[in-house]
N, C-alpha and C positions, 0 to 999 in steps of 0.2 A: 668556404675558401671562395676569396674575392676574385672574380674575372673580369679580365679588360678585354672593352667592347671594341670590334673593329668590324667598321662598316664600309671599307674597301679591302679588298686585299690585295690589289695590283700595285706598281711601282706609284711614288708619287707622280711622277709628269705627265700620266694617264689620268689622272684623278680629274674631277669635276670641276671642283674649284681652280686647281691647277690652269684647265684651258680656261675657265673664266677670268682669271688675273693676266694669264697670256691676251686674250681679245683685247681688255682694258687696257693692257700695258700698250698694246699695237693701237690704239685708238688717242691715248693719252698723251703717246710721246710727241707727235709732231703739234698738237695741241699747246704743250706746254713749253715746249721750244718754239715757236713761234711766239704767243701772246708774251710768256717772259720777256724773250730778247727785244720784241719790240717795245715793249714798255721799259723797259731798262735804258735801252739807247734812245727813246724820246723822251726820257727823262735828262737827259747829258747834255742834250742841245746842240744846234748845228755846231760842227768844228772849225773852229778859227786856226786850225794848224794840220799837217801830217800824224805828228804826233798822235793827236786827238781823233782825227780820224782811222789811224791805226785803231786807238784804244777801242772805238764804237765797234771797228770789224773784229777786233779781239773777244771781245763783250760778246758779241753773236755766234761768235766759234767756242767757246767755253760754255756757253750756255746751252747750245745747240748737244756739245757733246756730254753736258749733264743732263738732258731731258730723259734718256732712258733711265736715268737712276733713279731721276724724281718720280717718272710715271710709274717706275716699278712699285716703288714703294707705295704712290697714292693707288694703285689697283690694288696691292695688297690690304693696306687698310681698308677699301670701299668692301671687297670682297668679301673679309672678315668681319665689317660690320653689320654687314647685310646677311650674310650666309652663315654664318658662325652665332645662333642663338638657341639658347637651351634655357627651358625653364623648371620648375620645380626645388626640391630642397636636396635633392642627390646633385652630386658631385658629376660635371659631364663627363662624357665617354673619353679615353685619351685617343691622340690621333694614331691612325693606322701604321703611319711613316713619318718619322720627325727628318723633318728636309735637312735643319742640322748637323746631322749624323751622317749625312749621304756623302762620302767621297768624290763624288761626281759634283753634286751642288757647290761643293767646298772650292775645288777646283776651278769651279767657272767662275765663281763669284772672285777667287783671287786672283786668276788670270786679267777677269777683265778690268777689275780696281787698278792692275800693277801698269795695262796698257792703258788706262786714260790718266793714271797719273802720267806717264812717260810722255805723251801726246801733248798733255798740257806743258810741263814742263818746257819741251821742244818747242815748242809754237812759240809760249813765253819768253825765250832766250832770242828766239831768230827778234821777234817781235823789238824785243829790248835792244837789241843791237843796232838794230836798224833805226829807232829812235834818240841812239847818242851819239848816231854818226858824224853831228853838226862839232862835236867835242873838239875833232880834228881836223875842221874848215878852217883855213889862214885867211878866210873872207870874215870870219865871224866877228860881231861885235860884242865887244867885253863890257859887262852889265855887273857892278857891285851890287849886291842887295845887303841889306843890314835892318835885321829887326831886331825891334824893342816894344819894350810895353806900354804902347799898344798902337804902333804906327810900321810902316816901311819905306826905308829910305836908300834911292836907287844914285848910285854914282858911275857915271859914265868916263873912266881914265883916261881912255882914246880921245876923248873930246873936249879936250879945254879945261878939265874938272869940274863937270856940271854934274850938279847935284840937285835933284827933285824927288817930290814924294807921290807925283803920279809919274807912273812909267810910261816912256814915250820910245815905241819903235817904229822903224820902215817895214813896209810890207815886204815879203820874198824876200827876206836878208838872213841869214843865219845868226841868231842870239845866243853870246855863252852866258850863264848867271854864274856866279860866284858868289855864295850864297853864307852868310851868318848869322851871327846874334849877340849883341851887348847884354843879356842878363840873363832870358831863360831861355829854354827850347822854344823854338816857332819851327812853324811848316811852313815853306811859301807855296801858292796854289794858283796857277793860274787857271781859272775851272775850264774856260772855253777853248785852250789851247792845251790841256790835257797834260801838264805836268806838274808835279809834288814833289818838293826834296823837304827835308828836316833845315831847319838852321840854327846850329847848334854854337852855344858861348864857346870862342876861342877855337874854334876847328872852322874852314872852309868847304862845301860840298859843292858841288859843280852838276848843273844841267843844260840843256839847251834845248831850244825849238826854231823853228822858223815859221812866223806868221804867215799867213797865204791871207789875210782877209783883212780888208780895213776896215774899223768899226770900232767901239770901246766895250771892253771885255773886264770880266772879276776877277780879283786879286783878293784872295782871304788866306786868313790862316788855319790851319788844317790841325793844329795843335791845340789843345787846354793851356792855355799860358798866364792864368789870372784870371781877377774880375771883369775885365772890360775885353775877353779874348773875342767874345761876340761881336764886337765892334771893332774890332782889327781886319778893316776892310778896304779895299781901294779900286785902284783903277789900272787898265793900261792903253793907251790909246795908239792905236797903229793907224800910221799915215803912210802916203806917199812919201818915196825917198828925197821929191822935190820940199814937201813941207816939213818933213824930218830935219833935214837940213837948215830951212828957216827958222823952225822953233829953236835948234841948237844954237845958231846962230843969236835968235835974241836973249839967250841966257846969261847971268852974270858969269864972269869967269871964263866966258867962252872962247876959244878960238875956231868952232864950227864954221865960222863965215869960211873955210878953205876946206870942209869936210869933204871927203871922197868916198866911194865906197871901199871898204876895206879888198884888200888885195889887189886895187887898182892903180895903174903907173900913177906918181905922183906927177 
């Protein structure tokens, strides 16, 4: 008659391999949290809007929140690879306590997962609500964005019907983008400002941002849209309000020489 070998008679939380996993988990959690968050945020570059700063903060929070899970999986893998070795032609002995059948471990895992998901949902919704606040700002500049294979066009309906292929914006001024497409689905992405939204044929989607840094930043299409998708890139030039007004005044069919800040008295 076959017998089952049990090499530890106590409960699973008193086992040596579990203790090793716990020690590794405590050590790896801050290491994974710190390095993964800093690498990700560093790769995102310096923010050019409050939206991007909020996004980077959110990435740090989510990475730190997920680091205990990643560290626990890594710790179990390390302990299993280094401590569970078996040699010979006979099958390895059965484990004395199978953790997946433990009601306690199942309850802890389910409650922890549910709380983590709830935390991510609440924090993400708060950040999204904050980012979209400019949509209702009466001082916001309205810009129509049209994507087509493989260029972007920008119209400024409140400023004399100006159209440009390079986006110009004034610093510290809320902007609402009305985004659409003439042919296939595109995605309007201002990289350093942290906004990205689909450009759908025949439909208009909206997003908003307030640039807070003067400079030249990248616009890309983030949706595979055909053969030259990788070349559907552009620039946004963020200027002082005086330089922005001067640029508008220099454009054809522009009445922008009388441009004033939206919401200001005429």
